[in-house]
PDB file of N, CA, C, O and CB in Angstrom:
ATOM      1  N   MET A   1      20.336  -4.546   0.851  1.00  0.00           N
ATOM      2  CA  MET A   1      19.156  -4.405   1.678  1.00  0.00           C
ATOM      3  C   MET A   1      19.806  -4.315   3.240  1.00  0.00           C
ATOM      4  O   MET A   1      20.867  -4.864   3.538  1.00  0.00           O
ATOM      5  CB  MET A   1      18.048  -5.761   1.419  1.00  0.00           C
ATOM      6  N   ASP A   2      19.152  -3.689   3.989  1.00  0.00           N
ATOM      7  CA  ASP A   2      19.668  -3.631   5.330  1.00  0.00           C
ATOM      8  C   ASP A   2      19.271  -4.829   6.182  1.00  0.00           C
ATOM      9  O   ASP A   2      18.104  -5.217   6.231  1.00  0.00           O
ATOM     10  CB  ASP A   2      19.211  -2.383   5.977  1.00  0.00           C
ATOM     11  N   GLU A   3      20.251  -5.397   6.843  1.00  0.00           N
ATOM     12  CA  GLU A   3      19.989  -6.687   7.516  1.00  0.00           C
ATOM     13  C   GLU A   3      19.013  -6.508   8.486  1.00  0.00           C
ATOM     14  O   GLU A   3      18.158  -7.392   8.543  1.00  0.00           O
ATOM     15  CB  GLU A   3      21.167  -7.283   8.135  1.00  0.00           C
ATOM     16  N   VAL A   4      18.925  -5.546   9.293  1.00  0.00           N
ATOM     17  CA  VAL A   4      17.897  -5.230  10.346  1.00  0.00           C
ATOM     18  C   VAL A   4      16.574  -5.015   9.846  1.00  0.00           C
ATOM     19  O   VAL A   4      15.593  -5.285  10.539  1.00  0.00           O
ATOM     20  CB  VAL A   4      18.254  -4.053  11.100  1.00  0.00           C
ATOM     21  N   GLY A   5      16.476  -4.536   8.660  1.00  0.00           N
ATOM     22  CA  GLY A   5      15.061  -4.370   8.085  1.00  0.00           C
ATOM     23  C   GLY A   5      14.802  -2.751   8.314  1.00  0.00           C
ATOM     24  O   GLY A   5      13.647  -2.355   8.157  1.00  0.00           O
ATOM     25  N   THR A   6      15.705  -1.914   8.633  1.00  0.00           N
ATOM     26  CA  THR A   6      15.413  -0.554   8.880  1.00  0.00           C
ATOM     27  C   THR A   6      14.957   0.267   7.391  1.00  0.00           C
ATOM     28  O   THR A   6      15.761   0.403   6.470  1.00  0.00           O
ATOM     29  CB  THR A   6      16.792   0.094   9.604  1.00  0.00           C
ATOM     30  N   PRO A   7      13.799   0.683   7.345  1.00  0.00           N
ATOM     31  CA  PRO A   7      13.317   1.290   6.132  1.00  0.00           C
ATOM     32  C   PRO A   7      14.007   2.577   5.721  1.00  0.00           C
ATOM     33  O   PRO A   7      13.947   2.892   4.533  1.00  0.00           O
ATOM     34  CB  PRO A   7      11.905   1.541   6.270  1.00  0.00           C
ATOM     35  N   PHE A   8      14.655   3.352   6.577  1.00  0.00           N
ATOM     36  CA  PHE A   8      15.219   4.640   6.245  1.00  0.00           C
ATOM     37  C   PHE A   8      16.561   4.766   6.910  1.00  0.00           C
ATOM     38  O   PHE A   8      16.610   4.295   8.046  1.00  0.00           O
ATOM     39  CB  PHE A   8      14.291   5.781   6.664  1.00  0.00           C
ATOM     40  N   CYS A   9      17.547   5.251   6.482  1.00  0.00           N
ATOM     41  CA  CYS A   9      18.717   5.801   7.056  1.00  0.00           C
ATOM     42  C   CYS A   9      18.768   7.197   7.124  1.00  0.00           C
ATOM     43  O   CYS A   9      18.566   7.838   6.092  1.00  0.00           O
ATOM     44  CB  CYS A   9      19.800   5.387   6.410  1.00  0.00           C
ATOM     45  N   ILE A  10      19.018   7.799   8.235  1.00  0.00           N
ATOM     46  CA  ILE A  10      19.077   9.315   8.536  1.00  0.00           C
ATOM     47  C   ILE A  10      20.421   9.650   8.650  1.00  0.00           C
ATOM     48  O   ILE A  10      21.093   9.006   9.456  1.00  0.00           O
ATOM     49  CB  ILE A  10      18.342   9.763   9.823  1.00  0.00           C
ATOM     50  N   THR A  11      20.947  10.540   7.994  1.00  0.00           N
ATOM     51  CA  THR A  11      22.479  11.011   7.903  1.00  0.00           C
ATOM     52  C   THR A  11      22.319  12.332   8.457  1.00  0.00           C
ATOM     53  O   THR A  11      21.449  13.121   8.087  1.00  0.00           O
ATOM     54  CB  THR A  11      23.215  11.050   6.329  1.00  0.00           C
ATOM     55  N   VAL A  12      23.346  12.599   9.527  1.00  0.00           N
ATOM     56  CA  VAL A  12      23.452  13.836  10.279  1.00  0.00           C
ATOM     57  C   VAL A  12      25.085  14.174   9.769  1.00  0.00           C
ATOM     58  O   VAL A  12      26.003  13.381   9.978  1.00  0.00           O
ATOM     59  CB  VAL A  12      23.146  13.609  12.139  1.00  0.00           C
ATOM     60  N   ASP A  13      25.243  15.372   9.132  1.00  0.00           N
ATOM     61  CA  ASP A  13      26.526  15.664   8.813  1.00  0.00           C
ATOM     62  C   ASP A  13      26.931  17.056   9.071  1.00  0.00           C
ATOM     63  O   ASP A  13      26.259  17.748   9.835  1.00  0.00           O
ATOM     64  CB  ASP A  13      26.732  15.346   7.520  1.00  0.00           C
ATOM     65  N   THR A  14      28.100  17.564   8.425  1.00  0.00           N
ATOM     66  CA  THR A  14      28.402  18.936   8.731  1.00  0.00           C
ATOM     67  C   THR A  14      27.437  19.877   8.089  1.00  0.00           C
ATOM     68  O   THR A  14      27.421  21.012   8.564  1.00  0.00           O
ATOM     69  CB  THR A  14      29.776  19.265   8.314  1.00  0.00           C
ATOM     70  N   GLN A  15      26.620  19.614   7.086  1.00  0.00           N
ATOM     71  CA  GLN A  15      25.712  20.408   6.535  1.00  0.00           C
ATOM     72  C   GLN A  15      24.469  20.616   7.593  1.00  0.00           C
ATOM     73  O   GLN A  15      23.805  21.652   7.596  1.00  0.00           O
ATOM     74  CB  GLN A  15      25.312  19.788   5.185  1.00  0.00           C
ATOM     75  N   THR A  16      24.244  19.602   8.424  1.00  0.00           N
ATOM     76  CA  THR A  16      23.154  19.615   9.248  1.00  0.00           C
ATOM     77  C   THR A  16      23.537  20.792  10.340  1.00  0.00           C
ATOM     78  O   THR A  16      22.667  21.537  10.791  1.00  0.00           O
ATOM     79  CB  THR A  16      22.884  18.108   9.876  1.00  0.00           C
ATOM     80  N   LEU A  17      24.742  20.873  10.669  1.00  0.00           N
ATOM     81  CA  LEU A  17      25.122  21.979  11.646  1.00  0.00           C
ATOM     82  C   LEU A  17      24.891  23.371  10.968  1.00  0.00           C
ATOM     83  O   LEU A  17      24.637  24.367  11.645  1.00  0.00           O
ATOM     84  CB  LEU A  17      26.692  21.836  12.111  1.00  0.00           C
ATOM     85  N   GLN A  18      24.978  23.397   9.759  1.00  0.00           N
ATOM     86  CA  GLN A  18      24.871  24.767   9.047  1.00  0.00           C
ATOM     87  C   GLN A  18      23.413  25.111   8.802  1.00  0.00           C
ATOM     88  O   GLN A  18      23.031  26.259   9.027  1.00  0.00           O
ATOM     89  CB  GLN A  18      25.652  24.769   7.633  1.00  0.00           C
ATOM     90  N   ASP A  19      22.569  24.173   8.350  1.00  0.00           N
ATOM     91  CA  ASP A  19      21.189  24.485   7.893  1.00  0.00           C
ATOM     92  C   ASP A  19      20.053  23.738   8.556  1.00  0.00           C
ATOM     93  O   ASP A  19      18.901  23.860   8.142  1.00  0.00           O
ATOM     94  CB  ASP A  19      21.098  24.230   6.468  1.00  0.00           C
ATOM     95  N   GLU A  20      20.358  22.985   9.556  1.00  0.00           N
ATOM     96  CA  GLU A  20      19.479  22.047  10.397  1.00  0.00           C
ATOM     97  C   GLU A  20      18.643  21.196   9.431  1.00  0.00           C
ATOM     98  O   GLU A  20      17.416  21.157   9.519  1.00  0.00           O
ATOM     99  CB  GLU A  20      18.486  22.879  11.418  1.00  0.00           C
ATOM    100  N   THR A  21      19.335  20.520   8.514  1.00  0.00           N
ATOM    101  CA  THR A  21      18.822  19.393   7.698  1.00  0.00           C
ATOM    102  C   THR A  21      19.476  18.168   7.770  1.00  0.00           C
ATOM    103  O   THR A  21      20.640  18.065   8.159  1.00  0.00           O
ATOM    104  CB  THR A  21      18.806  19.704   6.400  1.00  0.00           C
ATOM    105  N   VAL A  22      18.685  17.099   7.361  1.00  0.00           N
ATOM    106  CA  VAL A  22      19.378  15.881   7.424  1.00  0.00           C
ATOM    107  C   VAL A  22      18.981  15.158   6.052  1.00  0.00           C
ATOM    108  O   VAL A  22      17.992  15.518   5.413  1.00  0.00           O
ATOM    109  CB  VAL A  22      18.986  15.040   8.776  1.00  0.00           C
ATOM    110  N   THR A  23      19.763  14.185   5.669  1.00  0.00           N
ATOM    111  CA  THR A  23      19.427  13.425   4.615  1.00  0.00           C
ATOM    112  C   THR A  23      18.719  12.100   4.895  1.00  0.00           C
ATOM    113  O   THR A  23      19.213  11.359   5.745  1.00  0.00           O
ATOM    114  CB  THR A  23      20.556  13.220   3.919  1.00  0.00           C
ATOM    115  N   ILE A  24      17.541  11.717   4.216  1.00  0.00           N
ATOM    116  CA  ILE A  24      16.942  10.470   4.615  1.00  0.00           C
ATOM    117  C   ILE A  24      17.057   9.725   3.198  1.00  0.00           C
ATOM    118  O   ILE A  24      16.760  10.218   2.110  1.00  0.00           O
ATOM    119  CB  ILE A  24      15.338  10.633   5.264  1.00  0.00           C
ATOM    120  N   ARG A  25      17.545   8.447   3.437  1.00  0.00           N
ATOM    121  CA  ARG A  25      17.569   7.522   2.255  1.00  0.00           C
ATOM    122  C   ARG A  25      16.689   6.475   2.506  1.00  0.00           C
ATOM    123  O   ARG A  25      16.663   5.947   3.618  1.00  0.00           O
ATOM    124  CB  ARG A  25      18.916   6.960   1.936  1.00  0.00           C
ATOM    125  N   ASN A  26      15.830   6.049   1.426  1.00  0.00           N
ATOM    126  CA  ASN A  26      14.944   4.956   1.553  1.00  0.00           C
ATOM    127  C   ASN A  26      15.794   3.687   1.153  1.00  0.00           C
ATOM    128  O   ASN A  26      16.518   3.678   0.157  1.00  0.00           O
ATOM    129  CB  ASN A  26      13.633   5.166   0.646  1.00  0.00           C
ATOM    130  N   ARG A  27      15.653   2.668   1.969  1.00  0.00           N
ATOM    131  CA  ARG A  27      16.287   1.336   1.921  1.00  0.00           C
ATOM    132  C   ARG A  27      16.143   0.660   0.636  1.00  0.00           C
ATOM    133  O   ARG A  27      17.077   0.102   0.060  1.00  0.00           O
ATOM    134  CB  ARG A  27      15.745   0.466   2.951  1.00  0.00           C
ATOM    135  N   ASP A  28      14.851   0.732   0.170  1.00  0.00           N
ATOM    136  CA  ASP A  28      14.405  -0.042  -0.975  1.00  0.00           C
ATOM    137  C   ASP A  28      14.683   0.625  -2.346  1.00  0.00           C
ATOM    138  O   ASP A  28      15.131  -0.023  -3.292  1.00  0.00           O
ATOM    139  CB  ASP A  28      12.937  -0.301  -0.837  1.00  0.00           C
ATOM    140  N   SER A  29      14.409   1.901  -2.411  1.00  0.00           N
ATOM    141  CA  SER A  29      14.369   2.626  -3.639  1.00  0.00           C
ATOM    142  C   SER A  29      15.811   3.480  -3.835  1.00  0.00           C
ATOM    143  O   SER A  29      16.201   3.999  -4.880  1.00  0.00           O
ATOM    144  CB  SER A  29      13.037   3.613  -3.602  1.00  0.00           C
ATOM    145  N   MET A  30      16.500   3.475  -2.499  1.00  0.00           N
ATOM    146  CA  MET A  30      17.841   4.277  -2.508  1.00  0.00           C
ATOM    147  C   MET A  30      17.669   5.782  -2.885  1.00  0.00           C
ATOM    148  O   MET A  30      18.649   6.489  -3.122  1.00  0.00           O
ATOM    149  CB  MET A  30      18.864   3.623  -3.565  1.00  0.00           C
ATOM    150  N   GLU A  31      16.426   6.232  -2.931  1.00  0.00           N
ATOM    151  CA  GLU A  31      15.999   7.669  -3.099  1.00  0.00           C
ATOM    152  C   GLU A  31      16.533   8.401  -1.884  1.00  0.00           C
ATOM    153  O   GLU A  31      16.384   7.920  -0.760  1.00  0.00           O
ATOM    154  CB  GLU A  31      14.378   7.840  -3.221  1.00  0.00           C
ATOM    155  N   GLN A  32      17.150   9.552  -2.086  1.00  0.00           N
ATOM    156  CA  GLN A  32      17.529  10.460  -1.062  1.00  0.00           C
ATOM    157  C   GLN A  32      16.913  11.843  -1.049  1.00  0.00           C
ATOM    158  O   GLN A  32      16.863  12.458  -2.114  1.00  0.00           O
ATOM    159  CB  GLN A  32      18.895  10.598  -1.119  1.00  0.00           C
ATOM    160  N   VAL A  33      16.440  12.385   0.057  1.00  0.00           N
ATOM    161  CA  VAL A  33      15.961  13.560   0.106  1.00  0.00           C
ATOM    162  C   VAL A  33      16.566  14.514   1.320  1.00  0.00           C
ATOM    163  O   VAL A  33      16.873  13.968   2.380  1.00  0.00           O
ATOM    164  CB  VAL A  33      14.558  13.355   0.159  1.00  0.00           C
ATOM    165  N   ARG A  34      16.703  15.672   1.187  1.00  0.00           N
ATOM    166  CA  ARG A  34      17.281  16.488   2.369  1.00  0.00           C
ATOM    167  C   ARG A  34      16.020  17.333   2.884  1.00  0.00           C
ATOM    168  O   ARG A  34      15.329  18.056   2.166  1.00  0.00           O
ATOM    169  CB  ARG A  34      18.627  17.537   1.878  1.00  0.00           C
ATOM    170  N   ILE A  35      15.848  17.119   4.218  1.00  0.00           N
ATOM    171  CA  ILE A  35      14.639  17.712   4.819  1.00  0.00           C
ATOM    172  C   ILE A  35      15.139  18.435   6.117  1.00  0.00           C
ATOM    173  O   ILE A  35      16.251  18.200   6.591  1.00  0.00           O
ATOM    174  CB  ILE A  35      13.488  16.568   5.141  1.00  0.00           C
ATOM    175  N   SER A  36      14.297  19.285   6.636  1.00  0.00           N
ATOM    176  CA  SER A  36      14.583  20.019   7.829  1.00  0.00           C
ATOM    177  C   SER A  36      14.300  19.016   9.062  1.00  0.00           C
ATOM    178  O   SER A  36      13.356  18.229   9.123  1.00  0.00           O
ATOM    179  CB  SER A  36      13.673  21.379   7.887  1.00  0.00           C
ATOM    180  N   ILE A  37      15.211  19.184   9.941  1.00  0.00           N
ATOM    181  CA  ILE A  37      15.056  18.315  11.297  1.00  0.00           C
ATOM    182  C   ILE A  37      13.777  18.564  11.776  1.00  0.00           C
ATOM    183  O   ILE A  37      13.100  17.612  12.163  1.00  0.00           O
ATOM    184  CB  ILE A  37      16.098  18.654  12.479  1.00  0.00           C
ATOM    185  N   ASN A  38      13.319  19.752  11.812  1.00  0.00           N
ATOM    186  CA  ASN A  38      11.858  19.944  12.371  1.00  0.00           C
ATOM    187  C   ASN A  38      10.737  19.246  11.657  1.00  0.00           C
ATOM    188  O   ASN A  38       9.721  18.984  12.301  1.00  0.00           O
ATOM    189  CB  ASN A  38      11.486  21.405  12.355  1.00  0.00           C
ATOM    190  N   GLY A  39      10.819  18.930  10.430  1.00  0.00           N
ATOM    191  CA  GLY A  39      10.034  18.149   9.569  1.00  0.00           C
ATOM    192  C   GLY A  39      10.199  16.725   9.636  1.00  0.00           C
ATOM    193  O   GLY A  39       9.392  15.998   9.055  1.00  0.00           O
ATOM    194  N   LEU A  40      11.305  16.183  10.380  1.00  0.00           N
ATOM    195  CA  LEU A  40      11.635  14.725  10.358  1.00  0.00           C
ATOM    196  C   LEU A  40      10.533  14.005  10.820  1.00  0.00           C
ATOM    197  O   LEU A  40      10.161  13.130  10.038  1.00  0.00           O
ATOM    198  CB  LEU A  40      12.820  14.360  11.170  1.00  0.00           C
ATOM    199  N   LEU A  41       9.828  14.124  11.977  1.00  0.00           N
ATOM    200  CA  LEU A  41       9.022  13.262  12.624  1.00  0.00           C
ATOM    201  C   LEU A  41       7.762  13.084  11.687  1.00  0.00           C
ATOM    202  O   LEU A  41       7.240  11.982  11.519  1.00  0.00           O
ATOM    203  CB  LEU A  41       8.707  13.784  14.049  1.00  0.00           C
ATOM    204  N   ASN A  42       7.315  14.228  11.098  1.00  0.00           N
ATOM    205  CA  ASN A  42       6.113  14.187  10.244  1.00  0.00           C
ATOM    206  C   ASN A  42       6.325  13.427   8.904  1.00  0.00           C
ATOM    207  O   ASN A  42       5.446  12.751   8.371  1.00  0.00           O
ATOM    208  CB  ASN A  42       5.662  15.618   9.945  1.00  0.00           C
ATOM    209  N   PHE A  43       7.660  13.618   8.383  1.00  0.00           N
ATOM    210  CA  PHE A  43       8.075  12.830   7.322  1.00  0.00           C
ATOM    211  C   PHE A  43       7.963  11.255   7.470  1.00  0.00           C
ATOM    212  O   PHE A  43       7.452  10.494   6.648  1.00  0.00           O
ATOM    213  CB  PHE A  43       9.413  13.200   7.071  1.00  0.00           C
ATOM    214  N   LEU A  44       8.505  10.940   8.603  1.00  0.00           N
ATOM    215  CA  LEU A  44       8.653   9.446   8.936  1.00  0.00           C
ATOM    216  C   LEU A  44       7.243   9.008   9.223  1.00  0.00           C
ATOM    217  O   LEU A  44       6.946   7.889   8.804  1.00  0.00           O
ATOM    218  CB  LEU A  44       9.665   9.133  10.236  1.00  0.00           C
ATOM    219  N   LEU A  45       6.274   9.728   9.898  1.00  0.00           N
ATOM    220  CA  LEU A  45       5.039   9.295  10.254  1.00  0.00           C
ATOM    221  C   LEU A  45       4.283   8.989   8.943  1.00  0.00           C
ATOM    222  O   LEU A  45       3.649   7.941   8.822  1.00  0.00           O
ATOM    223  CB  LEU A  45       4.353  10.314  11.137  1.00  0.00           C
ATOM    224  N   GLU A  46       4.358   9.943   7.930  1.00  0.00           N
ATOM    225  CA  GLU A  46       3.748   9.798   6.737  1.00  0.00           C
ATOM    226  C   GLU A  46       4.058   8.681   5.852  1.00  0.00           C
ATOM    227  O   GLU A  46       3.198   8.091   5.199  1.00  0.00           O
ATOM    228  CB  GLU A  46       3.934  10.850   6.115  1.00  0.00           C
ATOM    229  N   LYS A  47       5.591   8.337   5.838  1.00  0.00           N
ATOM    230  CA  LYS A  47       6.092   7.362   4.976  1.00  0.00           C
ATOM    231  C   LYS A  47       5.712   5.928   5.607  1.00  0.00           C
ATOM    232  O   LYS A  47       5.519   4.950   4.885  1.00  0.00           O
ATOM    233  CB  LYS A  47       7.661   7.576   4.780  1.00  0.00           C
ATOM    234  N   LEU A  48       5.614   5.878   7.106  1.00  0.00           N
ATOM    235  CA  LEU A  48       5.439   4.613   7.489  1.00  0.00           C
ATOM    236  C   LEU A  48       3.846   4.164   7.737  1.00  0.00           C
ATOM    237  O   LEU A  48       3.485   3.121   8.282  1.00  0.00           O
ATOM    238  CB  LEU A  48       6.284   4.466   8.700  1.00  0.00           C
ATOM    239  N   ARG A  49       3.106   5.068   7.274  1.00  0.00           N
ATOM    240  CA  ARG A  49       1.543   4.723   7.484  1.00  0.00           C
ATOM    241  C   ARG A  49       1.355   3.583   6.500  1.00  0.00           C
ATOM    242  O   ARG A  49       0.254   3.047   6.379  1.00  0.00           O
ATOM    243  CB  ARG A  49       0.420   6.061   7.135  1.00  0.00           C
TER     244      ARG A  49
END
């Protein structure tokens, strides 16, 4: 578990530069998804409701 309590980790990597996507990992379930940078805000708003 994250000591700060951050619910998601967002990873920017070399693939981000190629296809403008990021990996988001859920702190609790460890589930990872790859999404478009443009969809990041909506994804987080939906998950944090």
